[in-house]
C-alpha positions in Angstrom: 66.7 107.4 43.3 70.1 108.2 41.5 72.8 110.0 43.4 75.0 111.8 41.1 78.4 112.7 42.5 80.4 115.7 41.3 83.7 116.2 41.9 83.1 119.1 44.4 80.6 117.2 46.4 83.0 114.2 46.6 85.8 116.3 48.1 83.5 117.8 50.5 82.1 114.2 51.4 86.0 113.0 52.0 87.0 116.0 53.7 84.0 115.6 56.3 84.9 112.0 56.7 88.6 112.7 57.4 87.3 115.5 59.9 85.3 112.7 61.9 88.2 110.2 61.8 90.4 113.0 63.0 88.1 113.9 65.8 87.9 110.3 66.9 91.6 109.7 66.9 92.2 112.8 69.0 89.3 112.2 71.4 90.9 108.8 71.9 94.3 110.2 72.7 93.0 112.8 75.0 90.8 110.2 77.1 93.8 107.9 77.4 95.0 109.3 80.7 95.7 106.2 83.2 94.8 106.5 86.8 95.7 104.1 89.3 95.7 100.4 88.5 97.2 97.5 86.6 99.5 97.9 83.8 102.5 99.9 85.2 105.7 98.9 86.6 105.5 99.7 90.4 104.6 97.9 93.5 103.3 97.8 96.8 105.0 95.6 99.4 104.3 95.2 103.1 103.8 92.7 106.0 100.9 91.4 108.1 101.7 90.7 112.0 99.1 88.9 114.3 98.9 89.8 117.9 97.2 86.5 119.1 95.4 87.4 122.3 94.6 83.6 123.2 98.2 82.6 123.5 99.9 86.0 123.9 102.0 85.4 121.0 103.0 87.7 118.0 103.7 86.0 114.7 103.7 86.4 110.9 100.0 86.8 109.4 100.3 83.6 107.1 97.6 83.4 104.5 95.5 86.7 105.2 93.7 88.4 102.8 95.3 91.7 101.7 93.0 94.1 99.6 93.9 97.1 97.4 91.8 99.9 96.4 92.5 101.7 93.0 92.1 105.4 93.5 88.6 106.6 94.7 87.0 103.2 94.0 84.5 102.2 96.4 85.0 98.5 96.6 88.6 96.6 96.5 90.3 96.2 93.2 92.6 93.3 94.0 92.8 90.8 96.9 95.8 88.6 97.6 97.1 86.4 100.4 100.2 87.1 102.5 102.8 84.5 102.1 104.3 82.1 104.8 106.4 85.0 106.4 103.5 87.4 106.5 104.8 89.3 103.2 102.4 90.5 100.3 103.2 92.5 97.1 100.9 94.0 94.6 102.6 94.2 91.5 102.2 95.9 88.1 100.9 99.1 89.3 100.7 102.6 87.6 101.2 105.9 89.3 98.3 107.2 91.6 96.7 106.8 95.0 96.0 103.4 96.7 94.5 102.0 99.8 95.7 98.9 101.4 93.6 97.1 104.1 93.6 94.0 106.2 90.9 92.9 108.5 91.7 92.7 112.2 89.3 91.0 114.8 87.4 93.0 117.3 85.5 92.4 120.3 82.6 94.4 118.8 79.4 93.0 117.2 81.0 93.7 113.7 83.5 90.9 114.6 86.3 92.8 112.4 87.5 96.2 111.3 89.7 97.1 108.7 93.3 98.4 109.3 94.0 100.8 106.4 96.8 102.7 104.8 96.9 105.2 102.0 99.6 104.6 99.8 101.0 106.9 96.7 102.9 105.8 93.9 104.7 108.8 92.2 107.0 107.1 89.9 107.4 104.3 87.3 109.6 101.4 88.6 108.8 102.3 92.1 108.5 99.9 95.1 106.5 101.5 97.9 106.9 99.7 101.4 103.4 99.9 103.2 105.3 98.8 106.4 103.5 96.3 108.8 100.0 95.9 109.4 99.3 94.9 113.1 96.1 92.9 113.4 94.4 91.1 116.4 93.1 87.6 116.5 91.0 86.5 119.5 
């Protein structure tokens, strides 16, 4: 089978190829809107404080797991440990909605419950203070 190309058919083929390439490039830029998550320059900071019911003391929540959910995700997207003074920081976040939570002991069959806060990052290079997460230890 021999394919013969005329100048007109070559120009039509070349135009069709460029149309497809243009469509792919355009659709890539349109779909690049970034939601909540890594890759930004903002941060969420906060503290964890423990109410210890065995000895009646309140102290910084050292080495507690702190979780972050990006947008409407079902499960957590990041997990970090609080520092020696109970502080935590989620860095390099983009604008969007987030949920921060820490588990607190309960006297129910479940054994623990999540203490949650919704956080909104509205600008670049923003540091949002989530405040103090008061958790219980039995």
